C-alpha positions in Angstrom: 0.0 0.0 0.0 1.2 3.4 -0.9 1.3 6.1 1.8 -1.0 8.9 0.8 1.7 11.5 1.5 4.1 9.9 -1.0 1.2 9.2 -3.3 0.2 12.9 -3.5 3.9 13.9 -4.0 4.2 11.6 -7.0 0.7 12.4 -8.3 1.3 16.2 -8.3 4.7 15.7 -9.8 3.3 13.7 -12.6 0.4 16.1 -13.2 3.1 18.9 -13.6 5.2 16.7 -15.8 2.4 15.7 -18.2 0.8 19.2 -18.2 4.2 20.8 -19.1 4.9 18.2 -21.8 1.4 18.7 -23.3 1.6 22.5 -23.2 4.9 22.5 -25.1 3.4 20.4 -27.8 0.2 22.4 -28.0 2.2 25.6 -28.5 3.3 24.3 -31.9 1.5 21.3 -33.2 3.0 21.7 -36.6 6.6 21.6 -35.3 5.7 18.6 -33.1 4.3 16.9 -36.1 7.6 17.3 -37.9 9.4 15.8 -34.8 7.1 12.8 -35.0 7.7 12.4 -38.7 11.4 12.5 -38.1 11.2 9.4 -35.9 10.1 7.4 -38.9 7.9 5.1 -36.9 4.4 6.1 -38.2 2.9 6.0 -41.7 3.0 9.6 -43.0 -0.8 9.7 -43.1 -1.0 9.2 -39.3 1.6 11.7 -38.2 -0.7 14.7 -38.2 -3.4 12.9 -36.2 -0.8 11.6 -33.7 0.6 15.1 -33.3 -2.8 16.0 -31.9 -3.4 12.8 -30.1 -0.2 12.8 -28.1 -0.6 16.1 -26.3 -4.3 15.4 -25.9 -3.5 12.1 -24.1 -0.8 13.9 -22.0 -3.5 16.5 -21.0 -5.9 13.7 -20.2 -3.4 12.0 -18.0 -2.6 15.3 -16.1 -6.3 16.0 -15.5 -7.4 12.4 -14.6 -4.5 11.9 -12.2 -6.2 14.6 -10.0 -9.3 12.5 -9.2 -8.9 9.4 -7.0 -11.5 7.5 -9.0 -9.7 8.0 -12.3 -6.1 8.0 -11.0 -5.4 4.3 -11.7 -6.6 4.6 -15.3 -4.7 7.8 -15.8 -1.5 6.3 -14.3 -1.9 3.3 -16.7 -2.3 5.6 -19.7 0.7 7.6 -18.5 2.8 4.4 -18.2 1.8 3.4 -21.7 2.8 6.8 -23.1 6.2 6.8 -21.3 6.9 3.3 -22.5 6.0 4.4 -26.1 8.4 7.3 -25.8 11.2 5.1 -24.4 10.6 2.6 -27.2 10.6 5.3 -30.0 13.9 6.8 -28.6 15.5 3.3 -28.2 14.5 2.3 -31.8 16.1 5.4 -33.3 19.2 5.1 -31.2 19.6 1.6 -32.5 19.3 3.0 -36.0 22.1 5.3 -35.2 19.9 8.4 -35.4 21.4 10.4 -32.6 20.5 13.9 -34.0 16.7 13.6 -33.7 14.9 16.1 -31.5 13.4 14.2 -28.6 10.1 16.2 -28.8 9.8 15.9 -25.0 8.4 19.3 -24.3 7.8 20.9 -27.6 9.8 23.2 -29.9 11.0 25.4 -27.1 13.1 22.6 -25.6 14.9 21.1 -28.5 17.5 18.5 -27.7 18.9 15.4 -29.4 17.7 11.9 -28.2 20.1 10.0 -25.9 20.2 6.7 -24.1 19.7 8.4 -20.7 16.2 9.4 -21.9 15.2 5.8 -22.3 16.4 5.1 -18.7 14.7 8.3 -17.4 11.4 7.2 -19.0 11.7 3.7 -17.5 12.3 5.2 -14.1 9.3 7.4 -14.5 7.3 4.3 -15.5 8.1 2.6 -12.2 7.2 5.7 -10.2 4.0 6.3 -12.1 3.0 2.7 -11.8 3.2 3.0 -8.0 0.6 5.8 -8.2 -1.9 3.3 -9.6 -1.4 1.0 -6.6 -3.8 0.9 -3.6 -3.2 3.8 -1.2 -3.3 3.4 2.6 -6.4 4.8 4.2 -4.3 6.8 6.6 -5.8 10.2 7.3 -3.7 13.2 6.2 -2.8 15.8 8.7 -1.8 19.4 8.2 1.9 18.4 8.3 1.3 16.2 5.3 0.5 19.4 3.3 3.9 20.7 4.1 5.4 17.3 3.2 3.6 17.2 -0.1 4.5 20.8 -1.0 8.2 20.3 -0.1 8.3 16.9 -1.7 6.9 18.2 -5.0 9.3 21.1 -4.9 12.3 18.9 -4.3 11.3 16.4 -7.0 10.7 19.2 -9.5 14.1 20.8 -8.8 15.8 17.4 -8.9 14.1 16.5 -12.2 15.1 19.8 -13.8 18.7 19.6 -12.4 19.3 16.1 -13.7 17.6 16.8 -17.0 19.8 19.9 -17.5 22.9 18.0 -16.4 22.3 15.0 -18.7 20.7 17.0 -21.6 23.1 19.9 -21.8 26.2 19.8 -19.7 27.3 16.2 -20.5 27.0 16.5 -24.3 29.0 19.8 -24.2 31.6 18.2 -22.1 31.9 15.3 -24.5 32.4 17.8 -27.4 35.2 19.5 -25.5 36.9 16.1 -24.9 36.5 15.3 -28.6 34.1 12.4 -28.0 30.7 12.0 -29.3 
């Protein structure tokens, strides 16, 4: 059973993650469509529809995670999306296509795909799957509000810091060393 304090920290964190990802894609559906086309995993006739479907599903996950009754279904859908993203990245890395834009948060956050993104998504899958688990019926106290707020803030800062480190600092350091 998942403690509700931990459950709320994870839930709010995933609401923010999926809402941010969806917002970035909604800002420029045409550019996200081009990113999807570059992955070369979908028939051309489906790319435009999927460019609308992906941020719509991310939005649905973010919204449905908020209600206890729909949280397990939303977490399951979120897990499926994260697994699809990890698979798409892994397939293209195996093809040697390291220069693709990941499309993670829309055109404002362009970055090439990398192996760490697959592992990040698999770690997120494990965390999101736990949100779908049964939660303890423990009553929440006022201190839990502080715990949840602090936990979400720490998780968000940690996510951004690790994402920045792995997505920007390490590739630049590799270029300076003369490696890939």
